[in-house]
C-alpha positions as a Markdown table, in Angstrom:
| # | Residue | x | y | z |
|---|---|---|---|---|
| 1 | Met | -81.2 | 70.9 | -7.9 |
| 2 | Lys | -81.4 | 67.4 | -6.4 |
| 3 | Ala | -78.9 | 64.6 | -6.8 |
| 4 | Arg | -78.4 | 61.0 | -5.6 |
| 5 | Ile | -75.1 | 59.3 | -5.3 |
| 6 | Thr | -75.1 | 55.5 | -5.0 |
| 7 | Val | -71.9 | 53.9 | -3.7 |
| 8 | Thr | -71.3 | 50.1 | -3.9 |
| 9 | Leu | -68.4 | 47.8 | -3.4 |
| 10 | Lys | -66.5 | 46.8 | -6.6 |
| 11 | Asn | -67.0 | 43.3 | -7.9 |
| 12 | Gly | -64.5 | 40.9 | -6.3 |
| 13 | Val | -64.4 | 42.9 | -3.0 |
| 14 | Leu | -65.7 | 40.8 | -0.1 |
| 15 | Asp | -68.9 | 42.1 | 1.4 |
| 16 | Pro | -69.3 | 40.6 | 4.9 |
| 17 | Gln | -72.3 | 42.9 | 5.7 |
| 18 | Gly | -74.1 | 41.7 | 2.5 |
| 19 | Lys | -73.3 | 38.1 | 3.5 |
| 20 | Ala | -74.8 | 38.7 | 7.0 |
| 21 | Ile | -78.0 | 40.2 | 5.4 |
| 22 | Glu | -78.2 | 37.2 | 3.1 |
| 23 | His | -77.9 | 34.8 | 6.1 |
| 24 | Ala | -80.5 | 36.8 | 8.1 |
| 25 | Leu | -83.0 | 36.8 | 5.3 |
| 26 | Ser | -82.6 | 33.1 | 5.0 |
| 27 | Gly | -83.2 | 32.8 | 8.7 |
| 28 | Leu | -86.4 | 34.8 | 8.4 |
| 29 | Gly | -87.7 | 32.3 | 5.8 |
| 30 | Phe | -86.9 | 34.2 | 2.7 |
| 31 | Asp | -85.3 | 31.3 | 0.8 |
| 32 | Gly | -83.8 | 31.7 | -2.7 |
| 33 | Val | -82.1 | 35.0 | -1.9 |
| 34 | Gly | -78.4 | 35.0 | -2.9 |
| 35 | Gln | -75.5 | 37.3 | -3.6 |
| 36 | Val | -76.7 | 40.2 | -1.4 |
| 37 | Arg | -74.4 | 43.3 | -1.9 |
| 38 | Gln | -75.0 | 46.3 | 0.3 |
| 39 | Gly | -74.1 | 49.9 | -0.4 |
| 40 | Lys | -75.0 | 53.4 | 0.6 |
| 41 | Val | -77.0 | 56.2 | -0.9 |
| 42 | Phe | -76.5 | 60.0 | -0.5 |
| 43 | Asp | -79.3 | 62.4 | -1.4 |
| 44 | Leu | -78.1 | 66.0 | -1.8 |
| 45 | Glu | -79.7 | 69.3 | -2.6 |
| 46 | Leu | -77.4 | 71.6 | -4.6 |
| 47 | Ala | -77.7 | 75.3 | -5.2 |
| 48 | Gly | -77.5 | 76.5 | -8.9 |
| 49 | Thr | -78.8 | 75.2 | -12.2 |
| 50 | Asp | -75.6 | 74.3 | -14.1 |
| 51 | Lys | -75.9 | 70.5 | -14.5 |
| 52 | Ala | -72.3 | 70.1 | -15.8 |
| 53 | Lys | -70.8 | 71.9 | -12.9 |
| 54 | Ala | -73.0 | 70.0 | -10.4 |
| 55 | Glu | -71.9 | 66.7 | -12.0 |
| 56 | Ala | -68.3 | 67.7 | -11.8 |
| 57 | Asp | -68.7 | 68.8 | -8.1 |
| 58 | Leu | -70.5 | 65.6 | -7.2 |
| 59 | Lys | -67.8 | 63.4 | -8.7 |
| 60 | Ala | -65.2 | 65.4 | -6.8 |
| 61 | Met | -67.2 | 64.9 | -3.6 |
| 62 | Cys | -67.1 | 61.1 | -4.3 |
| 63 | Asp | -63.5 | 61.0 | -5.1 |
| 64 | Lys | -62.5 | 63.1 | -2.0 |
| 65 | Leu | -64.9 | 61.9 | 0.7 |
| 66 | Leu | -68.0 | 59.9 | -0.1 |
| 67 | Ala | -66.5 | 56.8 | -1.7 |
| 68 | Asn | -63.3 | 54.8 | -1.2 |
| 69 | Thr | -62.5 | 54.5 | -4.9 |
| 70 | Val | -60.0 | 51.7 | -4.3 |
| 71 | Ile | -62.8 | 49.3 | -3.3 |
| 72 | Glu | -66.0 | 51.2 | -4.2 |
| 73 | Asn | -67.8 | 52.3 | -7.3 |
| 74 | Tyr | -70.2 | 55.2 | -7.4 |
| 75 | Ala | -73.0 | 56.5 | -9.6 |
| 76 | Val | -74.3 | 60.0 | -9.8 |
| 77 | Glu | -77.9 | 60.9 | -10.8 |
| 78 | Ile | -79.1 | 64.5 | -11.1 |
| 79 | Ala | -82.9 | 65.0 | -11.0 |
């Protein structure tokens, strides 16, 4: 079973890397780009076929390691 976890900063949390990307894009001539927010993506391959267990395990992985839930949100997709 394949899964994708997307982690992004919560609204209201400053994103200096996103701001740097926004500035760099402008410097490269890509005008009109604003409010860049960066994040991270994890693609995982899981053994088993129980979707409910996989979702629970993925959420536990995020809560314990993959996301800082104080300042980040995460979304879990199972393919």
